[in-house]
N, C-alpha and C positions, 0 to 999 in steps of 0.2 A: 504493499499499500503506500503510494507516494505521499499522501498529505492525511495528516489527522487533525481533526477538530479538537485543538488542545484546551479551548476554554469552556468546554461543555460542561465541565464539572463546577468550574467556578460560577458558570450561568445558573446551575441548579441551586447553588448556594445563596448566591445573591438575590436571584428572581422569588425565592421562598419568602422573602419578607416583604408582604404586601405594601407598608407604608413608603417604600423606595422605589416600587415597581413604575409609576408614572414618571418620576424624574430620571430613572434609568433610561426608560424608552425617549423621552423627551432628548436625552444627551446623546443616545445612538443617533437618533435621527438627526441631530444638529450636525454630528460627525459626517453623516452621509452627504446631507444637503449644504448649501453654502453657509457656513458658519458666519453669524455675526458678531460683533464686539460683545453684546449682552451675552452670547453663548458663552464666550471664554471666561466672562465675568462670573456666570453661574457654575462655570467647570471649576474655577478656582476656588468657589465658596462651598462645593459639593463634599460631602465626605460621608464613607460607610459606616455607620454607628451599628454595627453587628453585635448581638449579645454573645457572651460566652456558651459554648455548647459542648455538651457531653457527648462522648462517642455514641450513646444511644439516640440523641438526637440528631446526629449526622447521618445516622443509618435510615431513620424515619425520613430524612429531605428527599432520599433518592426515590422514594415512591409518594412523593408529596401529592395531595389531592387539593384544590382550590374550587370549592362550590361556586364562589362568585364568578370564576373565570370561564368554568364549563358547568352550565346548568346539567341537572340530572335529566336525562332525555328518556330514560327507561330503557335504553339500549344497553345491554350487558357488554362490560369489558370483556373483550376476548384476546387481548394481546395482539390483535390483527396489525398488519404492516401496510401502509398506504400504498397502493398500486392501482394503475388503471383497470377498470374492470367492474363486474358486478360487486356491490357491497352490502347488497341487504342483509340484515341481521340473521335471517333465518338461513341464508345460503352460505355466509361467510365461513371459511375454515379457520382453523384455530391456529394460524402462524404463529410461531415464537419469534420474538424480535432479536435481533443480533446484539444490541447495545440496551441498558437499563436506562438510557436517557429517553425520554418522552418528548412529544412534539411541543409541549409547553416551555421547553427548555430554549426554543428557537426564538421566544420572544414575539410570537405571531399574534395579529390580532384576534379579539375576543370572537368575534364572529368566525373567523377560520377555525379556532379551536373548538368551538361550539360544533361546526359542521364535520371536523374531523372525528369528535366524540359520537356524533348521530351515526357516522358511517363504521363505528366499531373499530377505528385505528386507535392504536395506543404507542407502539415502538415504530421508530421510523428504520426504514433498512439502510444498510450499509451505504449505499450511493447517496440516500437521503441524509445520511449523517454527516456525510463528508462534504455535501454540496450546499444544503440549505443555509448554513449559517453564513456562508459567504455570499451566495447568491440573493439573499434578502437584503443584504447591504449594498446591492448594485454591482458587485464584481462581475466580469465577465467570466463564463465558465465553458470548459471543453471537456465534455464527459463521455466515457466509453465503460459501458456497464452491461451485463447480461441480460438478455431479454426477460422481460417480466419481473425485474427488480425495483420498479418504482421510478424510473427516470422522469415519466410524466408529471408525476406528481411534484417533483422538483420545481421545474419552471412554472407549474400551476400555482402553486404554493407562493413561489417567490414573486411572481408578477402581480398576484392578488394582494400579497402583502404589502407593496410598494404603490398600488394603485391609488389614484385620487381622481376619481371620474368626473370628467367636465363635459357636458352636452355639446356634441357636434365634433369632438376630438377624439381620434384613434390614439391610443397610449401604447397599446400591445400588438404586435405583429407575430404570428406564429406560422412558419411555414412548414408543410409535410408533403410528401410527393404522390399520395393517393387522396381519393375524396372520402373512402371509408375511414383513413385514419384522421381525417380532419373531422369528420362526423363524430369519431369517438372522442378527440381532445376537446371538443366543443362540450362534449357531454361531461367530460371530467372537469372543466370549468364551472359548469352549471352546478354539478356535485358540491364542489368546495365553496361555490358562492352563493350557498343557499341562504345565509343570513347576511348578505349584500345586496340588497333588492336594487339599489341604483345602478349596479354593474349589468352592463350590456355585452353579450356575445353573440357573434355572427360567424357563419361559415360561407366562404365563397369558392366556388369551383367551377370547372368547365361543364359542359352540358346541362347548364340551366341559363336563362335568359340574363343576358349582361344588363339589360334595362332593369330588373327587379333590383339587381345589386346596387345601381346607381340610385334608385328611387330610395333606398335604405340610407344609402351613405349622404345623400343630399339632404335628409329631413333630420333637423338636429335632435327631435324626440325619439328618433330610431336609430340614428347612427349609432354603431357599437363601439365600445372602449376597448374591446379587445377583438381582433380578427384572427380567425383560423383559417388558413386559404391554401390552395394549390399554387405554384410560382406563376404558372401561366396566366391563370385568371386574374391573380393580383396583379401583376405587372402590367396587364392589359388596362386595369382600372386607374393604375398609377399612371401610365403613359397617357391616357386620354385625360387625366387631370380630374376623375371622379373621385378618387381618393386623394386627400390630403395628408400627407406623409409628414408634415413638418412638426407634428407634436408627438411623434413617435418616441418613447424612452425605452423600449424593450424590443429586441429582434431574437426571435428564437427559431432555430432550425431542428426539427426531429426527424431523425434517420438523416442525418446531415451529408453522410458519405454518398447516399444514394442520388440526392440532389445535385452533389457538387463533382460527383463522376460522370453524370451526363452534360454534355456541353449545351445543350437547349436548356435545360433546366437551371444550370450554373449561371448561364446569360440572364435568365430571368431573375433569378436571385441577386445577382450582381446590380441590374437595372433599378431593382426594388430598394436594395441598400443603399444606392447613391441617393434616391428620393428622400430618406429618412435624415434627421440631423446628423453630426458628425459625433456629437457627445450623446452616446447612448449605451445601455447594457446589451450584450450580446452574449447568447447561450446556444451551445449546439450540443447534440446527443445523438448517440448510436450505439448499438452493440458491438459493431466492427468498425475500427478506424484504422486504416493502413497509414504508415509513417508518411506517404507522399499526401494523402487526403488531410492529415494533421497539418501538415505545413500550409495547406491551401485554407484550411479553417482558420487558423491563426493569422492570416493575412486581413480577416474580417475584425480582429480582436485587439484590444490593447491591454498585453500582460495578463492573459486569461489565468484562472486558475485551472491546472489540468488534472484532472481525476481519472485514473485508469484501475478500476475496480477489477483486480485479478490480471495477472500476466495474458496478454493477448493469445498466447499460443495454449492458455488453459481456459479457454472461453465455454467449457462444458458445462451442462446445466445438471446441479445437484439434484438427486431423486428422480432423473430421467433415464430409464432403460433404454439403450440403443443397440438395434439389431439390425442385420440384412437378410434378404432371401436371395438367393442365387437361382435364376429361372430363365425359361426362354420368353420372349415377347408376347407370343401366343398364349402362354400360361398365366399372364397376369391376371385376367378376369375371373378365373377359377381359383387360383390363390385368394385374392381378395374377397372373395364370396366366403371362402373357407374361414378367412379371418375375421370377418365380421359377425360370423355364425358362431365362432368358438371363443372370441376375446370378450371379456366383462368390459363395457365402457359407459361414460356418461355421455360423450360427444367426440365425434372423429372429424379430423381434417384429412383430406385425402388431396395431394398435391400432383398436378399434370403440368406438362409442359406447353399446351397451347389451348386456346379458346375451344378450337373444333373438339379436343379429346375430351376437356371439361363438359361439354354439352353432350357429347355421346355416352360418356361414362355415367353421367348423372340420370340420362335416360334409361340406361341399362340397370341401374341400381332401383330406379323406381320401378321399373317392370318387373323387378324381384321383389316388389313390396319392403324396399328399405325405406326408412324416412330420410329421404335424401333431398339435397337442394344445392345449386352451383351458384358461383359467384366468379366472374371474369369480365374482362374489359369489352366485351362485345354486348353488353346489356346497358340500356338506357339508365342514366344516374338514378332516376327515381326508384327504378327496379332494383338497381343494386344495392341502394340503401334499405331498401324494403326487405330484401333477402338477408341481409347482413342483420337487421333488427330480429327477424324472425329466428334466425339461428341463434344470436344470443339470447333471445327469450326462450330459448329451449323447445319452441314449437317443432324444429327439426333437429335431427341428432347427428346427422351426417353431413358434411360440407364438401362438395368437390370443387377445387379452387385452384388458379393459376398463381404465378408467384406474386400477383397482385394483393394477395391475401397474406403473404410471406413475412411483411415487416410491421412492426409496432401494433397490429390489430391484437386486442386483447379480449378472449372469451373465457371465463373462470372455468367452465366446466368441462374444457377440452381435456381429457387426458390421454388421447392417442392421436399420432400423426403418422399417416402413411405415404411414403413416398412413391406413388404408382409409377412416376417417372423420375429417376434419379436426378437430383439438382445439377446445376451446371458447373458449380464450384462449391469451395469450402464455405464462404460467406454465406451464399443461398442456402446451404444446408443448416449452418447456424439458426439464420432466421427462421426457416421452416419448422425445424425440431421444438424452437423456442415457444411455437404455439402450445405445445403440452408442457405439463410441468412449470407452470408459471409461478414464480415467486416461490421456488423451494418445495412445491407440492410434488407428489409422484406423477409420472407419466411415462409413456411408452412410444418410441420412434421405431417404425420399421421402413428400410429402404428396399426396393426392389432393384436387383443389378441383373441387366438382361444383355449387357455388352462390355465389350472390352473397355471402352470408352467409360463406362459407368464403373468399372473396377479401378480404372485409373483415378477417377474422382473420390472414390471412397478411401482409396490409399492416400491421397492427397488430405482428406478429412482427418484420418488418423495419425498423418505425421504432423499436420500444423497444429492441431487441438491436443496432441501426445494422449490420443485415447484409443482404445482397442475397442473396435465395433465388431461382435462376434456375430455369427451366424445365428439365427433365430431357431431356438430349440423347439422340440416337439410340442413341448408343454411350457406355458410361461405362468408362474404363480400369480394370480390377480392381486395379491396383498403386495407385489413388488411395484405395481403401476396404478393401484386404485388407492386414492387417500381416505382413510378411514373416517 
């Protein structure tokens, strides 16, 4: 780990004394914003008058509860960790936090703490522990962390914490490479901004009438403070002077490597970036960041905090069982049918390499009475969102998808991923199998290997991630991939 949040224990100690909380927060904001002479006068007169504590008192501070900051919502504390995805109390798994530190220690707004409590989250994940303390103070952040470990919550909480909504002004721009991911991120903002009624969030992406987007942006009573968008549509709105980006204070790229690797997306990102003020916070996140892409990312930033959770050669997912099946192309359908009949699962994602194969395989599964649905780029935008919502709501248990579903999309109940077609490279493999075993829960990933090129990809995966992917045994213990 390259960075440690060294001040977290000091924060838990100091923040526990209610009389000085307001003054601490005032001073912190003064350090981040433009300090006035009055601020320095207040700083010189400020002192920490802490009472002497016994060892027993200090132990109690670690699990400190404050009923004034976080009202009793009736949601039981389950030690959950904040991550994008379903968070209803009845469905939430009992994830154990990596750190004893709680979200209160980040000095978040009471409205955010209340929403976090409602969602059943208590302990931040490792990446949240490392990033949030600096991100809420406006620091640029470049972060690589494994899929499903709560990167979305980092920038959602950090931007909501700093947001001061003004009618007609866009303060936060979040760019992502697919419409489904934009839709998901917008929902995360909605969840965490539950008690911030003045905050407006909108999504803009291709495939929908641009006139509707323009109508929203030109109406001060509807204009969002936070925009989540795909680069192409947002660049068009900026280029046509529909979007006024002069008040943007936070610029976020989710799955940044995907957008900066593709030249057309990179051009759009650069044009949008140039339309925003020079002084702003820039945050970029991904599960995979090659060294050349890191260099590109840092060109957008000023002395960023760089967080790389785990060595990049070991980005495997804890709790995820990984296997391969060697077979002929003609035997894939029969083997898939056997697996779906024999394996226990909540939901399954099956990845294929093309739109045509997604359509045909979905038809085949439906004809065999499997509860299947497909998502691919050949669908109209409204239909894609509708199908994604239906799958997330557990209306369908099997999803056939192209790589459009391979990055960032979070569906909590997915515990099996089947690569019907082998992914093209190691990065794609990591993003695909990351749909199962989200946030340290159990899962199973099975890859069909039917050609020499498939074997080469699997060899590259095992070499890069320093992991052995064995052949699928005749029987797999459900306890190894089903979370109890």
